[in-house]
N, C-alpha and C positions, 0 to 999 in steps of 0.2 A: 504494500500500500504506500501511497505517496500523500504528501500534505500540500494543500493549496497555499501558495505564498501570499495570496490576497486575503483570504478569510480564515485560514487555519483549519479548514475541513481536512481531516486526517485519513480519509478513506478513498482518495482518488485511486482508481484502478490503474491508471497510467500516469507517467510523469507529467508535470504541468508544462507541456511543450507540444509542438506538432498538432495544434488545433484540438487538444483535449479541452473539454468544457467542464468546469466545476459545477456539480449539481447544487451546491450550496449558494454560491454567489453569482454563478452564470458567466464567469470570466472565460473567454475563449483564448487559450494560450497560443502564442505565435501570431495572434491577430490583434486583440485588444491591448495586450501588453507590449506590442511592437512599438507603439508610439506613446504609451501612457505608463507611468510607473505603477508598481504594485501598490504603493502607498496611496496614490491618487485614486486608483481603482477601488481600494478599500474604503477610502473616504466617501466616494460616490455611493458604494453599496450601503454603508452605514447610514448615510444621509437619507436613504430611502426606507429604512426600517430597522435593521437588516432582515430581509425575508428570504425564505427558501425559494430558490429559483426553479428547480426542475419540476416538470410535470410527469416525467418518466421515472426518475428515481424518487421513491417515496421519502418524505421528510421523516427523520428518525423520531421516535416518541419523545416527547418533552424537549425537543430540540430548541435551542435558543441561540441566535446568532451572536449576541453579546457575550454569552458565556463561552461560546466556541472561540471567539477572539481572545478573551481573557486567558483561557486555558492554553492557547497557542502563544501567549505573551506578545500579542499584536495590538493589545488594547488594554487600557486600565479601567478598573471599575469606576474611578473618578471621572472618566470620560462619558459615562452614561448619565444623561440628564436627570432621569427620575430616581437614580440610586444615590443614596446618601451614605457615605462612609465606605471603607474598603471591604472587599469580600475575601474571606479566607477559605480556601478549598483544600481539604486534607484528603489524602489517599483513602479510598474506601467510603468517602462521603457521597451521599446522594444529593443532588441539587435539583430542586423543582422551581422553575421560574414562575413568578406570579406578577406579570407585567401590569395587569390592571390595578393592582394595589401598590405597585412600585417597590416590591421587596423580593428578596430571594429567600426561599425557605429551604433549609438543609436539615438532614437527619442522618444519623449513623445507622448502618444496617444492624 
């Protein structure tokens, strides 16, 4: 598996090149990133949501674009407008986003 350098999606079937399309952010590598940096593509994606792009690859259960970016160290919790304070994610911790209330709920298994 490969990781998308734009959104941090860690399950790309092919490397992010040669017209591979990320199902998470929709970046087409070798085309969109030929003239635009990954950082700018990331900012554009985040400014729209960030929402799941693919209609073919199903969105993973409880998927959250912000959390994906944070886990990939591409984004800081402080950058999320509705989130107040840092988010600590520990190994084995389950994270359930609750966007409508503006919080992250976590629980240990």
